[in-house]
N, C-alpha and C positions, 0 to 999 in steps of 0.2 A: 426386478431391480431391488436389491436389499441395501438401502443406504440411508444415512441420516446426517444431519448437521452436527459436527463434532466440535467446532470452534467458531466463535464470532468475535470480531474485533472492529472497533471504530477508531478513527484517527482524527480527533478534533482539530489538531494543529498539523498542518502539512509538514512532513519530515520528522515530527516528534515520535516518540515511542507510541505504540498502539495501546488502546484501553480495552482489555478483554471483558466481555459482558456475557451474561447468561441469556439475555433476550434484548431485542431492539426493534423499534418500529421502522419499517422500510416504506419510504414514500417514492414518488416517481423520480426523485433526484438521488435516491440511494438511502443508506442507513441514516437515521436521524442524527444530526450533529457531526456527520463525517466530513472532515476537511472543509470546515467553514472558516477557519483561521489560517493565516500564513505569516511568515516573516519576510519582510522586504528591506532592501537597502535604500539609501537616499535617492537613488535613481528610479525606485519602484520595481527593481528586479527581484524576483523571488529567490530567496536563499533556501537551499536544500542540503540534506546530508550528503549529497554527492560531493560537495566541496567543503561542507562543514559537518563532518561526521559526529561532532560532539552534540549535535541536535538530537541524535538518537538517544542520548542520556536523559533528555527532558521528557517529562510526562505531562499529559493534559487530561484532566478529568472533567467531563461535562457537568455543569451546574444548571439549575433551572433558569438562571438569568445571566449565564456567562460560562466561564471556564476557570478551573484551578490549575495553575502551572506549578510544576515541581521539578526538582533536580537534586542529584546527590551533592552537588557543589553549591547550589543556590537555595535560598529559603523558598517556601511556598508563596504563591501570589494568586489571589483571587481577582480575576479580571471581569468586570461587568460587560455585558453585551453593549457595545457603544451605539445604541440607537440614536440617530440624529447627530452623530459625531462628525469630526472633520473628514472631508473626502481626500483620499490619496489617489493619485494617478499611478497606474501600474502597467508593466509591460507584458503581463500574462496574456496569452491568446484569448480573444473573444470576450474579454472583460476589461473595459478601460479604467474603471475606478472601483475602489473598495473603501471601507471605513476605518479610520485610524482608531486604535484601542487606547490611546492616551500615553502620557509620559512615563507613568510607573511601569507599564507593560513594556514600553520601549527601552527603558533602562535595564529591565530584566533580560530581554532577549538580546540586547547589545552585549551584556556581560557574557551571555551564553555563547554567542558566536565570535566574540572578540573584535567587533567592529560596530560602527553606528548602524542601528537597525530599528525598525518599527514592527509592532504586531498589528496585523490588519484583519478585518472581519468582512466576510461576504454576507450582505443582508438578505439576498434572494438568489438562490441557485438558478432560477428561471431566467435571470439576466445573462447567463452564460450557457450556451447550448453545446452539444457534442459536435465534434468534427465528423464529416462524412468519410474521412479517411480511416476512422475507427468504428465504422458500422452504425453511426448515429446520424441525427439531423439537428439543426439548430432548435427544433421543437423538443428535443430530449434534454431536459435540464441537467446541468453538470456543475457541481460545486468546484472546489479548487484542486481536484484530481487531474492527472495528466491526460487520461484518455477515456475512462468509463466510470460509471457510478458505483459498480460493484465488481470487485476482483475476487474470483473464486477458483479453487482447484481441489483435487482430491488428495487424500492422505496417501493413497497408493502412488500417485505421481511423485510426491515428496520422497517416499521410500525408494522409488526407482532412482531418483536423483542422488540419494545417499549411496546407493549401490554403485552408480557410475563414478561418483566422486571418490569412494573408497578404492575402486579399481585403479583410477588414475593416480591416487596416492601410492598404492602398492607399486605401480610401474615407476613412479618417481623415486621411491626408495631403492628399488632394484638398480635403476640407472645410476643413482648417486653412489651406491656401494660398489658397483662395477667400475666406476671411475675413481674410486678411492676418496670420495667426498663424504662429508657427514650426511647422515640420513635426515630427511625432513622431520619435523615434529610429528608426534603421533596424530593419526587421523581423528578428527572430531566431526560427528554427524552435523549436518546442516540444520541450523535452527529455523523453525518455521517463520520466525520473526524477520528473517532476511528478506522474505518474499512479500511481506506486508499484505496478506489476504484479508478481505472482510469475512469470507466464508470458507471454511474447510469442510469437505464432505468425506465421511468415512463409510466404508462398506465393502462388499464383495465385488470389487470393480477392478478392471484392468487399468494399469497405469496410463494416464493421458486419455482416458475415455472421454473426458470433458471436452477435448478438442472437437468432437463431433456432435456435441449437444446443440439442440435448437431451442426448445422451450424447456425450462427447468422449473419444477414446482417444489417449493420448500415450505412445508406446512401450508399456511394460507397465502404465501407469497408466490407469484409467478414472475419469472425472468425470461428474457430472450437473449440469445447469444448475440454479441456485437462484434467482438474481435478477439483474436489471440493476444496474449500479453507479452510484448517485447520486453526483454530484461536489460538492465543497465548496470553500471559499476556499483550502484548502491547495494546490490545483492552480495557483493564481495566484502562488505564491511561487517565485521563481527559485532553483533548488537550489544555485547557486554564490554569488550575491550576496545572497540572502534578501530582495530587493526584491519588492514586490507589484505586479502589473500587472492588466490587464483580461482577458487571455486565460489559459486557454481558456474561461472562463465566458461571456464575451461571445458567442463563436461557438456554444457549446453552447446558449445561450439562444435563439439564432436558428434553429438547425438540429436540436437534439436535446432538445427540451423537451416533456414530457407529465406528467400527474398532478402538476403543480406542482413538478417537479424537473427537473434536467438530468442527462443520462446518458451514460456512456462506459465500455465494457467490461462484463464480466459477473462474477458471483460463482459459484463452482462448489464442489461437495461431492465429495470422493473416495468412490468406491464400490468400487474395487479398488486397494489400495495397491501400491506398487512403487518401483523406482528410475527416476528421470526425468533425462534428460540433454539438453543442447543437441544438436540434430541429429536427435532422435527424431522419427519420422513422426507426423503428426496426422491423425485421421479423425474425422468427426462425423456424427451423425444429426440431423435437424431436428425441432422441436416442431410439433405441430398446434395452432395458436392458436385 
């Protein structure tokens, strides 16, 4: 197997743009600093880009003692880690409380989403375990991600998605012209950012080979497969314009649908922590289905 890590991304604030890095420490709860912050409304409900796509315009850069928020529309704001701050009750599964990040941060995220909101911080991922529905146990710590601590796929899988989406676009153009309607806009390849991976693997690999991986070694880090990654409408949002389209869900529904969902990539759990860097070699064993 000739493969290597080609891209690493952490997402300090849930639903904000990712922060691309050259290297990151991976612990048992996933990449350091990944999804330790989130935006909640007055009822403690998590706000995400599924309903507030403008959140994708916001950046979050990890700092030694907090996080730096940024946006094209809002000025930068450094938020200190609110150790000992006010407790917020939230509705997220398997974590009843988080820590409020203060009024300045609340004002910033409220302006971003256009409604009253608070920025919240999870002090300890071990307080929230994985669901057994997604290949984990409550003993597997999980930060503020939906299902698993590390999301991974291969670049070959993304290229195959592009090919399927391009084919669907060509079919849509032919249908529109045959009916005397205007043709859809020119096809644009699917940006990797739509899928929000932590790790992308490049190499001489068949598309979707990661579906069958069991143990994955990336440099000094070892992961175990937990679950396939079900995809939602957030992948249809263009990360630059925030406009919604039909892809990739249209093509996933045609080619990657089972058990009532559409799937792309895998979720994995760290079993051997370590330092992970772009360029690290990747090896994997396969599962017996």
